[in-house]
C-alpha positions as CSV (number, residue, x, y, z in Angstrom):
1,D,34.7,8.6,19.4
2,S,34.2,5.0,20.7
3,G,37.6,3.8,19.6
4,E,36.0,1.0,17.5
5,P,37.0,0.9,13.8
6,A,34.2,2.2,11.5
7,A,32.4,-0.4,9.5
8,Q,33.7,-0.7,6.0
9,I,31.0,0.2,3.4
10,R,30.8,-2.5,0.7
11,F,30.0,-1.4,-2.8
12,Y,28.1,-3.5,-5.4
13,T,27.5,-3.3,-9.1
14,W,24.1,-3.9,-10.8
15,E,25.6,-7.0,-12.4
16,E,26.3,-8.5,-9.0
17,I,22.9,-7.4,-7.5
18,Q,20.9,-8.8,-10.4
19,K,22.3,-12.3,-9.6
20,H,20.5,-12.2,-6.3
21,N,16.9,-12.7,-7.5
22,L,16.4,-16.3,-6.6
23,R,13.9,-17.8,-4.1
24,T,16.8,-18.6,-1.8
25,D,18.9,-15.5,-2.4
26,K,17.3,-12.0,-2.6
27,W,18.8,-8.6,-2.7
28,L,17.2,-5.3,-3.6
29,V,18.2,-1.6,-3.8
30,I,16.4,1.3,-2.1
31,E,17.8,4.8,-2.6
32,R,21.2,3.3,-3.7
33,K,21.4,1.2,-0.6
34,V,21.7,-2.6,-1.0
35,Y,19.6,-4.9,1.3
36,N,19.7,-8.7,1.7
37,I,16.0,-9.6,2.2
38,T,16.5,-13.4,1.8
39,K,15.4,-14.4,5.3
40,W,13.3,-11.4,6.0
41,A,11.0,-11.7,3.0
42,K,8.8,-14.3,4.7
43,R,8.1,-11.9,7.5
44,H,7.3,-8.9,5.3
45,P,3.9,-7.5,6.4
46,G,2.9,-6.9,2.8
47,G,3.6,-10.5,1.9
48,H,6.7,-12.2,0.6
49,R,5.5,-12.1,-3.1
50,V,5.4,-8.3,-3.2
51,I,8.9,-7.8,-1.8
52,S,10.3,-10.8,-3.7
53,H,9.1,-9.4,-7.0
54,C,11.7,-6.6,-6.5
55,A,14.7,-9.0,-5.9
56,G,17.7,-8.1,-7.9
57,E,16.2,-4.7,-8.8
58,D,15.9,-1.1,-7.7
59,A,12.8,-1.1,-5.4
60,T,12.9,2.7,-4.5
61,D,9.7,3.6,-6.2
62,A,7.8,0.5,-5.0
63,F,9.1,1.2,-1.5
64,Q,7.8,4.8,-1.5
65,A,4.5,3.8,-3.1
66,F,3.6,1.1,-0.6
67,H,4.9,2.5,2.7
68,I,2.9,5.3,4.4
69,N,5.6,6.0,7.0
70,P,9.1,5.3,5.5
71,T,10.8,6.5,8.7
72,L,9.1,3.7,10.7
73,V,10.1,1.2,8.0
74,Q,13.7,2.3,8.1
75,K,14.2,0.6,11.5
76,F,13.4,-2.8,9.8
77,L,15.8,-2.1,7.0
78,K,18.9,-1.2,9.1
79,P,19.7,-4.8,10.0
80,L,19.3,-5.9,6.3
81,L,21.7,-3.3,4.9
82,I,24.8,-4.9,3.3
83,G,26.2,-2.1,1.3
84,E,25.6,0.5,-1.4
85,L,25.7,0.9,-5.2
86,A,29.2,1.5,-6.4
87,P,29.7,5.3,-7.1
88,G,29.9,4.7,-10.9
89,E,26.6,2.8,-11.1
90,P,23.4,4.5,-12.2
91,S,20.6,4.8,-9.5
92,Q,18.4,2.3,-11.3
93,D,19.3,-0.9,-13.1
94,R,20.1,-0.5,-16.8
95,D,16.9,-2.4,-17.9
96,K,14.8,0.5,-16.7
97,N,14.0,3.6,-18.8
98,S,15.6,6.3,-16.7
99,Q,13.4,9.1,-18.3
100,L,10.2,7.2,-17.6
101,V,11.3,6.7,-13.9
102,E,12.1,10.4,-13.6
103,D,8.8,11.3,-15.1
104,F,6.9,9.1,-12.6
105,R,8.9,10.6,-9.7
106,T,8.0,14.1,-10.9
107,L,4.4,13.1,-11.1
108,R,4.5,11.6,-7.6
109,K,6.1,14.8,-6.3
110,T,3.4,16.9,-7.9
111,A,0.7,14.7,-6.4
112,E,2.4,15.0,-2.9
113,D,2.6,18.8,-3.2
114,M,-1.2,18.8,-4.0
115,N,-1.9,16.7,-0.9
116,L,-3.5,14.0,-3.1
117,F,-2.1,11.3,-0.8
118,Q,-3.8,12.8,2.3
119,A,-7.1,11.2,3.0
120,S,-10.0,13.5,4.1
121,P,-11.7,12.2,7.2
122,L,-14.8,14.3,6.3
123,F,-15.0,12.7,2.9
124,F,-14.9,9.2,4.2
125,S,-17.3,10.0,7.1
126,C,-19.8,11.4,4.5
127,Y,-19.2,8.4,2.3
128,L,-19.9,5.9,5.1
129,G,-22.9,8.1,6.2
130,H,-24.6,8.0,2.8
131,I,-24.2,4.2,2.7
132,I,-25.8,3.8,6.1
133,V,-28.6,6.2,5.1
134,M,-29.4,4.1,2.0
135,E,-29.4,0.9,4.1
136,V,-31.8,2.4,6.7
137,L,-34.0,3.8,4.0
138,A,-34.3,0.4,2.4
139,W,-35.2,-1.1,5.8
140,L,-37.8,1.6,6.5
141,M,-39.4,1.1,3.0
142,I,-39.9,-2.6,3.7
143,S,-41.3,-1.8,7.1
144,Y,-43.8,0.7,5.8
145,F,-44.6,-0.4,2.3
146,G,-44.2,-4.2,2.4
147,T,-42.7,-6.3,-0.4
148,G,-44.8,-5.3,-3.4
149,W,-43.2,-5.2,-6.9
150,I,-42.7,-1.4,-7.1
151,T,-41.2,-1.3,-3.6
152,T,-38.9,-4.3,-4.5
153,L,-37.7,-2.6,-7.7
154,I,-36.9,0.6,-5.8
155,L,-35.2,-1.3,-3.0
156,A,-33.1,-3.2,-5.5
157,C,-31.8,0.1,-6.9
158,I,-31.1,1.5,-3.5
159,L,-29.4,-1.6,-2.1
160,T,-27.4,-2.2,-5.3
161,T,-26.0,1.3,-5.1
162,S,-25.4,1.0,-1.4
163,Q,-23.6,-2.4,-1.7
164,A,-21.5,-1.2,-4.6
165,Q,-20.4,1.9,-2.7
166,A,-19.7,-0.2,0.4
167,G,-17.5,-2.5,-1.7
168,W,-15.3,0.4,-2.7
169,L,-15.3,1.9,0.8
170,Q,-14.2,-1.4,2.4
171,H,-11.4,-1.6,-0.3
172,D,-10.0,1.8,0.8
173,F,-10.0,0.8,4.5
174,G,-8.7,-2.7,3.7
175,H,-5.7,-1.2,2.0
176,L,-5.1,1.0,5.1
177,S,-5.6,4.1,3.0
178,V,-7.7,6.3,5.3
179,F,-6.4,6.5,8.8
180,K,-2.7,6.8,9.8
181,K,-3.2,4.0,12.4
182,S,-3.7,0.6,10.9
183,S,-6.0,-0.5,13.8
184,W,-8.6,2.2,12.9
185,N,-8.6,1.1,9.3
186,H,-9.1,-2.5,10.4
187,I,-12.0,-1.7,12.7
188,V,-13.9,0.3,10.0
189,H,-13.0,-2.2,7.3
190,K,-14.5,-5.1,9.4
191,F,-17.6,-3.0,10.1
192,V,-18.2,-2.2,6.5
193,I,-17.4,-5.6,5.0
194,G,-18.9,-7.6,7.9
195,H,-22.0,-5.6,8.9
196,L,-22.9,-3.6,5.8
197,K,-21.8,-6.1,3.2
198,G,-22.5,-9.3,5.3
199,A,-19.3,-11.0,4.4
200,S,-18.0,-13.6,6.9
């Protein structure tokens, strides 16, 4: 016991929380805890629009959907905590269909239990490998067969498939969906979009 008085927990109603959905005044709720994100929204790594969209609302499901490591994110939330929902208040605001919210949470739990949110390094390695094989095959075909009509048509099919696949692969890495470390996702994303797709 430190001898200091315990901080008084402040309780809020949904009516009060919903008033804080302005550009200059933003609160949101995550797992019944109320956070003032007004000043912090501009520094949000996912962008201020994403987090501001949840102002004045329950953001529990969005929080769980967009954060790979909620434990890490909790350290950023602590200084923003201003209170909790009043005990008599429902967990989500009254404008939401509670049965629909519960159904989605059950669906998410089922997907988590099936490990559907766990990326397979073998799958993504094979995915990248087959794209590289198609790119090399196209280069070898030009080297050996030249640029005749038949070769060009075959190359068009191979490179179209390769580029389409590379587009989806860079998308997964760009959303930090494959590796647990963001830096690895960024490295592979830049390789695929910069070297294989030729974007600058």
